[in-house]
C-alpha positions as CSV (number, residue, x, y, z in Angstrom):
1,M,4.9,-19.7,-47.6
2,A,2.5,-20.9,-50.3
3,G,-0.9,-19.1,-50.5
4,T,0.2,-15.9,-48.7
5,D,-1.1,-12.9,-50.5
6,M,0.5,-9.8,-48.9
7,K,-0.5,-6.3,-49.9
8,D,0.9,-2.9,-49.1
9,L,-1.5,-0.7,-47.1
10,F,-1.3,3.1,-47.0
11,Q,-2.4,5.6,-44.4
12,L,-2.1,9.3,-44.0
13,L,-0.9,10.7,-40.7
14,F,-1.6,14.2,-39.6
15,I,0.2,15.7,-36.6
16,H,-1.1,18.9,-35.0
17,I,2.2,20.5,-33.8
18,G,0.6,22.8,-31.2
19,T,-1.2,20.0,-29.3
20,R,0.8,16.9,-30.5
21,R,-2.5,15.2,-31.4
22,I,-2.3,12.7,-34.2
23,W,-5.0,11.8,-36.7
24,I,-4.5,8.6,-38.7
25,S,-6.6,7.8,-41.7
26,P,-8.1,4.5,-42.4
27,A,-5.9,2.2,-44.4
28,T,-6.3,1.4,-48.1
29,N,-4.4,-0.7,-50.6
30,N,-5.4,1.8,-53.4
31,P,-4.4,5.4,-52.4
32,D,-5.9,7.0,-55.5
33,A,-6.8,10.7,-55.8
34,N,-10.3,10.3,-54.6
35,W,-9.1,8.5,-51.4
36,M,-6.5,11.2,-50.8
37,S,-9.1,14.0,-51.1
38,E,-11.5,12.2,-48.9
39,Q,-8.8,11.8,-46.2
40,A,-8.1,15.6,-46.3
41,K,-11.8,16.3,-45.9
42,N,-12.0,13.8,-43.0
43,F,-9.0,15.4,-41.3
44,L,-10.5,18.9,-41.7
45,Q,-13.8,17.7,-40.3
46,H,-12.0,16.2,-37.3
47,C,-10.2,19.5,-36.7
48,G,-13.6,21.2,-36.7
49,D,-15.1,18.6,-34.3
50,V,-12.3,19.0,-31.7
51,E,-11.8,22.8,-32.4
52,L,-8.2,22.6,-33.7
53,K,-6.9,25.3,-35.9
54,H,-5.6,24.0,-39.2
55,T,-3.9,26.9,-40.9
56,I,-0.7,25.3,-42.3
57,V,-0.2,21.8,-43.5
58,M,3.3,20.6,-44.4
59,R,3.4,17.6,-46.7
60,D,5.9,15.6,-48.7
61,N,6.1,15.4,-52.5
62,D,4.7,11.9,-52.7
63,G,3.1,11.5,-56.1
64,R,0.1,9.9,-54.6
65,L,-0.9,13.2,-53.1
66,K,-2.8,14.4,-56.1
67,K,-4.0,17.9,-56.9
68,G,-7.4,17.2,-55.3
69,F,-5.8,16.9,-51.9
70,D,-4.3,20.4,-52.2
71,E,-7.6,21.8,-53.5
72,V,-9.4,20.5,-50.4
73,L,-6.9,22.2,-48.2
74,K,-7.2,25.5,-50.2
75,A,-11.0,25.4,-50.0
76,A,-10.7,25.3,-46.2
77,D,-8.4,28.4,-46.2
78,C,-5.5,26.1,-45.2
79,Y,-2.0,27.0,-46.5
80,F,0.0,23.9,-47.5
81,K,3.7,23.7,-48.0
82,K,5.5,21.0,-49.8
83,N,8.8,19.7,-48.5
84,H,11.6,19.9,-51.0
């Protein structure tokens, strides 16, 4: 199909195991370190707004999850564990 410009879009999905609530980030076609950190902050803000505990976050080893993402979690006293 001529003229079709398709792009990959990325989202982060957080599942609160205790309540089975799901938080889905807005989509982006550029999941850089700043975007990742912002989504971690937004998720933590959401947890505060709806009074969900966020003590442990399991995450994969995707290279797009930069150091800033983990630092946001650490600053909120949230332990994160990477899948291996």
